[in-house]
LUMVEXDO-505338 format. One record per atom (N, C-alpha, C, CB): residue in one letter; x, y, z. Coordinates in steps of 0.05 Angstrom, whole numbers, padded with zeros to 5 digits, always signed. Each point is the difference from the previous one (the first is absolute). Glycine has a CB too. Layout:
BEGIN
AXYZ
...
REM end
This chain:
BEGIN
Q+01993-01071-02186
Q+00001+00019-00023
Q+00019-00010-00021
Q-00012+00038+00030
L+00004-00038-00055
L+00018-00009-00022
L+00023+00019-00003
L-00039-00022-00023
Q+00063+00010+00021
Q+00024+00015-00006
Q+00015-00013-00024
Q+00003+00015+00048
L+00008+00001-00065
L+00013-00009-00024
L+00029+00010+00000
L-00043-00001-00025
V+00061-00017+00017
V+00028+00007-00002
V+00011-00010-00027
V+00005-00002+00051
E+00007+00020-00067
E+00012-00008-00025
E+00029-00006+00004
E-00032+00029-00025
S+00043-00047+00009
S+00028-00006+00000
S+00009-00009-00027
S-00003-00013+00049
G+00029+00012-00054
G+00011-00010-00025
G+00010+00021-00018
G-00030-00037+00005
G+00027+00062+00001
G+00010+00022-00017
G+00030+00002+00001
G-00042+00024+00008
G+00053-00009-00027
G+00029+00003-00001
G+00009+00012-00027
G+00005-00038+00032
L+00020+00035-00037
L+00012+00011-00025
L+00003-00023-00020
L+00024+00036+00026
V-00033-00032-00051
V+00002-00020-00020
V+00006+00013-00027
V-00032-00030+00025
Q+00046+00016-00043
Q+00007+00011-00026
Q-00024-00003-00019
Q+00048-00011+00008
P-00050+00028-00029
P-00021-00004-00020
P+00001-00028-00011
P+00003+00049-00011
G-00027-00060+00007
G-00003-00027-00009
G+00000-00021+00021
G+00022+00015-00040
G-00016-00007+00065
G+00001-00019+00022
G-00027-00005+00011
G+00045+00016+00010
S-00046-00033+00011
S-00024-00008+00013
S+00001+00006+00030
S-00007-00035-00035
L-00016+00038+00047
L-00003+00005+00028
L-00026-00011+00010
L+00029+00041-00004
R-00029-00051+00028
R-00025-00011+00012
R-00006+00015+00025
R+00009-00045-00020
L-00032+00057+00021
L-00010+00015+00023
L-00021-00016+00015
L+00010+00043-00023
S-00009-00042+00049
S-00019-00014+00017
S-00015+00019+00017
S+00030-00040+00000
C-00056+00034+00003
C-00017+00015+00018
C-00009-00019+00022
C-00016+00031-00037
A+00026-00028+00061
A-00006-00017+00022
A-00020+00013+00019
A+00045-00020-00003
A-00064+00005+00012
A-00022+00010+00017
A+00003-00011+00029
A-00030+00004-00040
S+00021+00012+00059
S-00002-00008+00027
S-00026+00012+00012
S+00050-00003+00005
G-00060-00010+00015
G-00025+00009+00013
G-00025-00010-00012
G+00025+00039+00011
S-00024-00050-00036
S-00024-00010-00013
S+00009-00017-00024
S-00027+00040+00015
R+00009-00056-00025
R+00004-00016-00024
R-00006+00017-00024
R-00011-00043+00024
L+00026+00038-00046
L-00004+00015-00025
L-00020-00014-00019
L+00046+00017+00005
D-00056-00040+00003
D-00016-00016-00018
D-00024+00014-00012
D+00015-00039+00026
N-00028+00056-00010
N-00024+00014-00009
N+00005+00029-00008
N-00025-00030+00030
Y+00050+00037-00034
Y+00007+00027-00008
Y+00008+00001-00029
Y+00014+00010+00046
T-00021+00012-00059
T+00013+00007-00026
T+00027+00013+00007
T-00045+00006-00023
I+00066-00015+00009
I+00027+00011+00004
I+00009+00014-00025
I+00011-00037+00033
G-00003+00062-00030
G+00010+00016-00022
G+00028+00008+00004
G-00046+00016-00008
W+00061-00013-00014
W+00027+00011+00000
W+00000+00027-00014
W+00020-00047+00001
F-00008+00067+00011
F+00002+00026-00011
F+00029+00009+00001
F-00047+00011+00015
R+00054+00009-00031
R+00027+00010+00001
R+00000+00030-00004
R+00017-00043-00018
Q+00003+00056+00029
Q+00003+00029-00003
Q+00029+00007-00005
Q-00039+00007+00031
A+00043+00004-00055
A+00026+00010-00008
A+00005+00028+00009
A-00001-00030-00040
P+00025+00039+00043
P+00006+00027+00009
P-00014+00021-00018
P+00044-00015+00018
G-00058+00033-00005
G-00014+00021-00015
G-00025-00008-00015
G+00044+00020-00004
K-00053-00044+00007
K-00024-00010-00014
K-00021-00009+00019
K+00029-00013-00038
E-00053+00011+00028
E-00023-00010+00016
E+00003-00030+00004
E-00029+00037-00017
R+00017-00047+00038
R-00001-00029+00005
R-00018-00013-00020
R+00008+00007+00049
E+00001-00029-00061
E-00015-00014-00021
E-00003-00029+00007
E+00016+00033-00034
G-00038-00045+00025
G-00005-00028+00004
G+00016-00018-00018
G-00046+00013+00015
V+00056-00035-00004
V+00016-00019-00015
V-00017-00025-00007
V+00041+00017+00022
S-00052-00029-00002
S-00015-00025-00004
S-00016-00006+00026
S+00034-00017-00033
C-00054+00000+00030
C-00015-00008+00024
C-00010-00029-00003
C-00015+00048+00007
I+00010-00060+00015
I-00010-00027+00001
I-00024-00002+00018
I+00046-00018-00010
T-00067+00005+00002
T-00025-00002+00015
T+00003-00021+00022
T-00026+00016-00040
S+00006-00017+00057
S-00001-00021+00021
S-00003-00028-00012
S-00020+00034+00031
T+00010-00035-00055
T-00004-00026-00014
T+00024-00007-00017
T-00049+00008+00000
G+00069+00010-00002
G+00025-00007-00015
G+00001+00011-00028
G+00002-00039+00027
N-00020+00055-00036
N+00001+00012-00026
N+00018+00025+00000
N-00046-00017-00010
V+00063+00019-00011
V+00019+00021-00002
V-00007+00019-00022
V+00035-00031+00017
F-00032+00058-00012
F-00005+00020-00019
F+00024+00019+00000
F-00050-00004+00006
V+00056+00016-00029
V+00024+00016-00003
V-00008+00030-00002
V+00024-00038-00022
G-00005+00055+00029
G-00004+00029-00003
G+00021+00012-00017
G-00020+00001+00045
A+00040+00012-00033
A+00020+00014-00015
A+00019-00018-00016
A-00003+00036+00034
V+00008-00060-00024
V+00019-00018-00013
V-00015-00024-00010
V+00037+00016+00030
K-00031-00024-00055
K-00012-00023-00013
K+00021-00019-00010
K-00040+00028-00012
G+00038-00053+00019
G+00016-00021-00012
G+00026-00006+00014
G-00020+00013-00041
R+00030+00005+00058
R+00026-00004+00013
R-00002-00006+00030
R+00019+00030-00034
F-00042-00024+00046
F-00004-00005+00028
F-00021-00021+00005
F+00013+00047+00010
T-00008-00064+00010
T-00019-00021+00007
T-00007+00001+00030
T+00019-00029-00037
L-00044+00027+00043
L-00010+00002+00027
L-00011-00027+00008
L-00010+00050-00005
S+00016-00058+00030
S-00010-00026+00009
S-00003+00000+00030
S+00023-00022-00038
R-00039+00004+00048
R-00005-00004+00028
R+00013-00025+00011
R-00043+00024-00005
D+00053-00023+00029
D+00008-00024+00015
D-00016+00000+00026
D+00047+00000-00020
R-00069-00014+00019
R-00019+00001+00023
R+00011-00013+00025
R-00037+00000-00033
T+00055-00019+00029
T+00012-00013+00024
T+00019+00018+00014
T-00004-00043-00023
K+00017+00062+00009
K+00018+00019+00012
K-00013+00027+00006
K+00037-00023-00024
N-00062+00026+00015
N-00015+00025+00004
N+00015+00023-00013
N-00019-00017+00043
T+00029+00013-00068
T+00015+00020-00015
T-00011+00002-00028
T+00040-00008+00029
V-00033+00031-00042
V-00005+00004-00028
V+00026+00009-00013
V-00048+00013+00008
T+00055-00025-00030
T+00026+00004-00013
T-00004+00014-00027
T+00019-00040+00023
L-00002+00060-00028
L+00002+00013-00026
L+00026-00007-00013
L-00030+00039+00016
Q+00029-00056-00036
Q+00024-00008-00015
Q+00004+00019-00024
Q-00007-00048+00014
M+00029+00062-00014
M+00006+00020-00020
M+00023-00010-00018
M-00016+00037+00030
S+00011-00037-00056
S+00020-00009-00019
S+00005+00022-00021
S-00014-00048+00007
N+00037+00045-00021
N+00008+00019-00021
N-00004+00029+00010
N-00012-00034-00035
L+00024+00040+00057
L-00004+00026+00013
L+00013+00022-00017
L-00001-00021+00044
K-00012+00044-00044
K+00009+00024-00015
K+00005+00022+00019
K-00026-00014-00040
V+00042+00034+00031
V+00007+00023+00016
V-00026+00014+00010
V+00043+00005-00025
D-00063-00004+00009
D-00025+00013+00007
D-00015-00015+00022
D-00002+00019-00046
D+00010-00043+00053
D-00013-00015+00021
D+00010+00009+00028
D-00005-00038-00031
T+00025+00055+00031
T+00011+00010+00025
T-00021+00016+00015
T+00045+00002-00020
A-00051-00011+00045
A-00021+00012+00016
A+00000-00013+00028
A-00027+00011-00041
V+00012+00001+00059
V-00007-00013+00025
V-00025-00016-00005
V+00021+00037+00028
Y-00020-00063-00022
Y-00022-00018-00005
Y-00015-00005+00026
Y+00024-00021-00038
F-00051+00024+00037
F-00017-00004+00023
F-00020-00023-00005
F+00005+00049+00011
C-00010-00064+00009
C-00023-00019-00001
C-00022+00011+00017
C+00031-00039-00008
A-00056+00033+00000
A-00023+00010+00014
A-00022-00022+00000
A+00012+00048-00013
A-00030-00046+00032
A-00021-00020+00003
A-00027+00014+00004
A+00033-00032+00020
G-00053+00019-00032
G-00028+00009+00004
G-00018-00024+00004
G+00009+00040-00029
W-00028-00037+00047
W-00018-00022+00007
W-00020-00004-00022
W+00006+00010+00049
R-00002-00031-00065
R-00017-00006-00023
R-00004-00030-00001
R+00015+00041-00025
P-00029-00053+00044
P-00003-00030+00000
P-00017-00009-00024
P+00004+00000+00049
S+00007-00020-00063
S-00013-00014-00022
S-00004+00017-00025
S-00023-00027+00034
L+00034+00051-00035
L-00003+00017-00023
L+00019-00010-00022
L-00012+00040+00029
P+00001-00045-00053
P+00017-00012-00022
P+00017+00019-00015
P-00035-00033-00004
I+00032+00059+00008
I+00016+00020-00015
I+00013+00020+00020
I-00031-00005-00040
C+00051+00019+00030
C+00013+00021+00015
C+00010+00021-00019
C+00012-00032+00037
S-00003+00055-00026
S+00010+00022-00017
S+00020+00015+00016
S-00043+00003-00025
V+00063+00008+00010
V+00020+00017+00012
V-00001+00028-00013
V+00029-00040+00010
R-00051+00046-00023
R-00003+00027-00011
R-00004+00021+00022
R-00020-00021-00041
S+00011+00012+00064
S-00004+00018+00023
S+00010-00014+00025
S-00040+00021-00023
R+00049-00004+00042
R+00008-00010+00026
R-00022-00001+00020
R+00044+00018-00010
K-00068-00011+00002
K-00022+00003+00019
K-00010-00027+00011
K-00013+00041-00024
D+00017-00062+00009
D-00009-00027+00009
D+00019-00013+00020
D-00022-00005-00044
Y+00044+00018+00050
Y+00020-00012+00017
Y+00003+00015+00026
Y+00024-00016-00041
N-00029+00002+00063
N-00001+00012+00026
N+00026-00003+00016
N-00048-00009+00000
Y+00064-00011-00006
Y+00024-00005+00015
Y+00024+00001-00019
Y-00025-00029+00032
W+00046+00042-00022
W+00024+00005-00017
W+00025-00007+00015
W-00024+00036-00024
G+00044-00046+00010
G+00026-00004+00011
G+00017+00025-00002
G-00003-00048-00012
Q+00027+00047+00022
Q+00018+00023+00000
Q+00015+00003-00026
Q+00005-00006+00048
G-00004-00014-00065
G+00013+00002-00026
G+00028-00011+00001
G-00028+00039-00010
T+00038-00048-00014
T+00027-00010-00003
T+00011+00012-00026
T-00010-00043+00025
Q+00035+00052-00023
Q+00013+00014-00022
Q+00010-00019-00021
Q+00012+00037+00031
V-00019-00032-00056
V+00011-00015-00023
V+00014+00020-00018
V-00037-00035+00002
T+00063+00030-00007
T+00016+00017-00017
T+00012-00016-00022
T+00010+00030+00039
V-00017-00022-00064
V+00010-00013-00024
V+00020+00018-00013
V-00043-00026-00006
S+00068+00019+00005
S+00021+00017-00010
S+00023-00017-00010
S-00014+00037+00031
S+00027-00027-00053
S+00024-00013-00010
S+00025+00013+00010
S-00026-00012-00041
REM end
């Protein structure tokens, strides 16, 4: 069974950078769509970005500051976050959905994602 574990969260100042990793065990991620979501206190969970099994990246709530990439040799997906803002403070989750060879993905809904990690806390504060 596929299991996902996020890591790399922590405390960072506004304008700083942070790199989050989504590591998989139990299965390969090559044929999965991987999405990143976040949930701030008192708010609904929202989609950040996703990457297809073919490597195409699509953005959701954040545009231009976050970069998503795959490392197929390590069986991980990385979310590189730059120019962080206070409003980026949230628990960040990675999720996976079985979508082999699909060229597109979306984070407008969580329904396409069947497997979820426990989340990692990102706090942006001065």
